[in-house]
N, C-alpha and C positions, 0 to 999 in steps of 0.2 A: 222515776222516769223511765218514759216507757216509749220508746219507736214510737210512731205514728205509722210505718210503711215499713213492712218487711214479709219478704215470702212463706219461711220460715223463721219457728222461733231459735237465736242461737244464743247459747248460753255464756255466761258473763266470764270475759276476761281473767285472771290473776292480776291483780296488781304488781309486775314485780320489782322484786328490791333493787335496786339498783346504788344503793349505800349512798345518798345525799347526804347522810347526817341530821334528816330534821322528818316530822315528820309528815305523814302524806295528806297535802293538805286539796281544797277540794278542784282547784286547776289541775292537781296532778293527778287528781280522779279522772276527772273529765279529761285530762289528756290518755290515762289507760285505758276509759271507754271506750275512744276511738275507734280501733281497731273494729269493734264489735257493728257499729253502724257504721260505718264506711273505710274499705281495704285501703286507708290511707298509710302505711309505714313511714314515709315521707314525712307527714304534715306533722304525725305521731313523735316521731325521732327531732323534728325540728323543732316546737314547743319545748321537747324535754329541755332541748340542750341550748333554747334561748332561755329556760328559765333558770338553768344549773349560771350560765353565762353571767345570770342582771344577781344573780346569790352573790357568785367570787367578786362581781365588778366591785360589790356594799360587801367586800366582806363576812357573809355568811359563810356559811357551815364548807367548811371544800376551801373556801377563798383564802390568800394567803392571809388574811391578816387573824382569821381565826384564831381564836386561844384554847378553848375548851372546847370537847365534846358536850351535846346536849340541844337543846329546843334553843331557837331564836327567834326574839319576832319580828327580825328583816327578813329573814324565810317564810316566816307563819305567812308576811303581808306579800311578799313574792309571791308564793303559792295561790292566795285568796285572787291577785289580781291575774293572775293567770286563770280560774276562772271563768271573767267575764271574756277573753280571747276566744277560750274553744267552748265557750255560749254559744260565744256569734258564729261558730263552723257549724253547731251541730242544732239552732235550733229551728230548722227547717225538718230536722228530723225526731224531734222528741219536745214530749208534753208534759205539763207539772202534772199530776194526779196522785191523790193517795188512794194504796189499796193494799188493806190489811194482808190479803192472802200474798202479795209479792213484799212485804217487809218480814211475812216468816217466812217465805223460801229463802231471801235477800241474806237474813239470819241464819239459816240456816246450812248456807252454803258457807258465809263470810267468818262466822265465829269460829272453825276450825283454823281460818288462818292464823288465830292470834298466837296459838300454841307453835303453830309454822314456824312463824317468825324468829317468835324465842327460841326452834330449837337451832335455827339458821345462821342467828347469831350466835347461840355457846358454840356451833361446831366455827364460828370463824372468826373469836378472837379467845375461847381457853386457853390458845397454846399462849399467849402474851401473857396473859392474866397469871399463867401458871409458873410462865417464867420467869415473871417477874419476883411471885414467891417464893426463887430457891435460889437466880442468878440475879449478878449485878446488873444497873441501865442500860448499859452500854452494850451487853451480851447480849438484849432481847432490842435493842437498835440494832445489830447487826444479823437479829434473827429479822426483823422487820424489815432491812432492806433486799434481805433475798425473798421472804416470804412477797410483797412486793411485784418483785422481780420475777417471783416466775408465776404470779396469778395475774397478771393487770393485762396482758394481752386475750386473755380469756374470758376478764370483767370485760374487756370493753369490748374486744369483737365480736364472742361470743353472744355475748346477752346482746350485743346488737340485734348476730344474724336469729337470734330468736325470737325478739320482737317485730322482727320483720316477718319472720314467718308465721307467728297469731293469727292475723287475718287471711293469709292462704291457706290454713289449716282447717281455721272454722268455716271457713265459703267454701270447702273441699267440703266437710264434714254435711255441712248442711244440702248442697246442689247437683252434687251427683253420689250414685249408688253406693252402697258399702264396703260393698268389695271392690269395687274401683278404688277407693278412695284409700283404703286399708291398703292397698296395694303402694298407692302415690306415697304414703308415710313410710311404708316400711324403704321405701327409696330413698326419702328427705332422709332417713334419720343412718344410712349409709352417706351420704354425702356427711352429713352432720358429725359422725366420727372421723370421717377424712379430712375437714378442716382441723379440726380438734387435734387430730393428729400431728396436721402441717404444723398448728400453732406450736403444737408444744416443743415437737423437732428445732424450731427459731430458737426457741424460749432457752432451750436446755442448750443449745449450740453456742447462741454469743452471750452466754449469761456471764464470763470473763470479761470479756471486753464492753460492754454494757456499764458492766459496775466499773470501771477502770476510769468508760467515760465521764461517767456523771456522779459517782462518787470518789472516796480515796482510796488507795491502798489498803487501811487496816480495813475496808469493808468487805476484801477479800474471800474472808472465814465465809461469806454467806450465799459461794459459787455453793458451796459443800450442799445445800439445800434447796437447792432452785432444783432437780431432780425431783425429787420429791413431792414438794409446792406444783411442779408443773402436774406430775401425773394426779395427785389429789384435784386440781384443777380438770383435768381432763374428764374423771368421775364425776364429778361435781355438775358440769356442764352436760354430760349424758345425762345425768337424773331429769336433765329438762324434756327430754324427749318423752321419757313417758306419763309428765305430769300432765303435758297436754290433755291424753286422753282423759287422765280422770277428771278437771276441770270439763273436759267438754261434754262427761256424762255426768258433769254434777256430785261423784262421788267424793268429795271434800272431808267425808266425816273421816276415814282411815289414814288421812293427811299427817295429825301432831303425832301417831306411834311413829308413822315414817321417815320425823322428823327430829322428836325427843330421842328416841332412842340410840343412833349413831350420834346425837349429839353427848345424851350420857358415855354411851364409849369413848367416844372425843376425850371430855375432862379428864375419866378414869385413868384412862392410856398416859394423858399427858405426866397424871399425878405415880403413876409407876414407871414413867419412861423419864420425864424430866430431869429429876437427882441424880440419874445416872449415867444418862447421853446429854443434857443436854441441849443445845436446840435444834441438835440431831435425830433426839428421842422426840422433841414436841413435831417436828415437818413430820416423824413417822410414825407417829399419833394423826395428821391430820389426815395424812395418807390411806391409813387403815379404816379411815371413819370414813370416808366420801363413796369408798365401794359398797360399803354397808345401805348408804342410804341410797347409791342410785338401783340397789338389788332389790331393797323391799320396796323402793316406789315401781322399779319392775312390776314386782308380780302384784302389788295393789293394783294397775293400771291393766296388767295383763286379764287380769280377776271381772278387771272393770268393762273394759272395751277390748279385747285381744287383736292385734296386729301381728301377720308374722313377719316381724324383722329376718330379715338375710343374717342368720350371724357368722355363717362364715367372711360374706361379703365384710358385714362389719368389723371385726377383728382381724380383717388385714392392713387398714393400716395402724390397728396399736400395734398389732406384729412388728410392722418394719417401723416404727416408732421407737419401740423399744428396742429393735436390732439398730439404731442410732445411736442411742441414749448409750448403748455398749458400748459402740464404737468407737464416743468421743474421747474415750476412759482413754484409748492409745494415743490421742490427740496430744504429743506436746504443747504445750505454753505460749513455749519460745522457741524461735524468734517468730514476733506478731506476724509478720506476713505473712511464712509459711503456717504459723496455723490457723491465720482468718480464709487460707486458701485453700486449705483441709475442710473445714469445717464447713467452707460454701459447695464443695464436690459435694459432701455428706448431705447440706440441703434438695444439693439437685438431685441427689441421688432416692427422695422420697417417694415425688412426682412419678419417678423412672421406673419403683419400687411398685407403686400402686396401678400401672401399666404392666408392667412385666408379670404380677400377681393376678391379672385376671379380673381385678377390680371393676372396671369398666365394662359395662354393657353394650351388646351388638350395636342399638343405635348410639349410644356414647361414646362409641370408637368408632363410626362411622363421622360423626358429629368432629371428633378430634381429629379425623384424617381430612375431613374437609376447610376446617380451621389453618390448617399442616400447609396444604394447599393454595388456601391464596398467601397467607404470609411467606411464601417459595414466589406466585404468582407476582407478590407485590414487589418483594428482593429483585428480582428479574432485572428492574432497569438498573438498579447500585451494579448490579455484575457484568451487566454487558456497556455502562461509561467506565470498571475500572479495566477490561481489557482493552479499550479504545484508550486508554492511557499510556 
C-alpha cells in the first residue's frame, strides 16, 4: 500500500504489542497503520477496543470463556473482519500496487521485529516459567497477582498514551525543523517520566487495599513484589521514549540485540535467584532486566537520532517516586482508614513535589497559575453563598 497524497515520506509505525493473545491480523495491521496516514488516535484506539470487545464477547483470547492460550479461529475472523472496517476508512488515502523496492524496504524494516517480539515475550513470561519449575503453582498464582497489580496501570495507561503520542511524534518530525522537533520530544519525554512516576506512586501505595478488595487474604504476600514490578514497568514504559526515534529513522537492525540481551539476562537471573528467593527473586530479576532494556534502547536511539533530553528534569519524578516508595514502608496497614488517609497524603505529595522541585518550566507554571485562578473564580460564588447562610 502506498499513500496517494502526502507532503513528505513518513516512516512506518511500529505495530505495538498489546498482549491480545492472538496473532496480529490484517484488520489490526490496518488499525496500527492508521496514525501514519492521519493523526486520528481516537479512531485507532476505538477500533482496537471494539475488536477486543467483540473477541471477549465471543469468548476469544482474553474473554471469560477462554480456556488456553494460543491461536483461536474466532480471533482470526474478528481481525479479518476489522480489516474491512479500517479499509473503508482508509480507502481514499491508499492505492493498491506492487513494488519490489518497497517490499525489500518493508522486509528490511520489519524482519528485525521478529526477534524483538521474542525478546519482549521472554522478558514478560520467563519469571513465571522458571517459578513453575521450582515452586508450587499456588506460589506462582500469588506472584501472578502481584505482577498483574504492579504492571496493569502501565499496560493500560502508559501504552495508550504512547499510542496517542505516535501520530503527534511523526507529524512533528515531518512538519517542523529538526531542532524544534527534538526540543518538543525532550519536553514530551519529561512528561512521560512524570506520568510514569504518578502511576507508580498510585500502584505502590494502594496495592494492599486493591488485593483486599479484589482477592482474598492469602494473596497479601503479593504486596511484597508490587514495588519491584512497578519499578520494572516504569523502565519498560520509558523504553518506549527512545524507541520512537529508532523507528523514525528506520534503524531497526539493532533492535534484536536491544531486546534479546535483557531477555537473556532476565532468564539467567531467574534461574539464579528464584531457587533461593522465590517470588522476590523473580521480581528482582524483572527489575534488573528492564533498566538494561531502557539503557540499550537509549544508546542505540541516541546514535541514530540524538535528542537533547533534560535528564535532570526526567529524574525528578523518579526521585520523588522513590522517596514515596520508601515513605510507604513507614505507613502501618492498620487501622485501615488511617492507613488510607496517610497514603492519600503521600499520593498528593507527588504533584506538590513536582512543583517544588522545579519540574515545571516557566510557561507551564504560568499555565498552572491560570488554571488555579480560574478555579478560584469558579468557586467564589459557592463561598459567597456559604457566607449568606
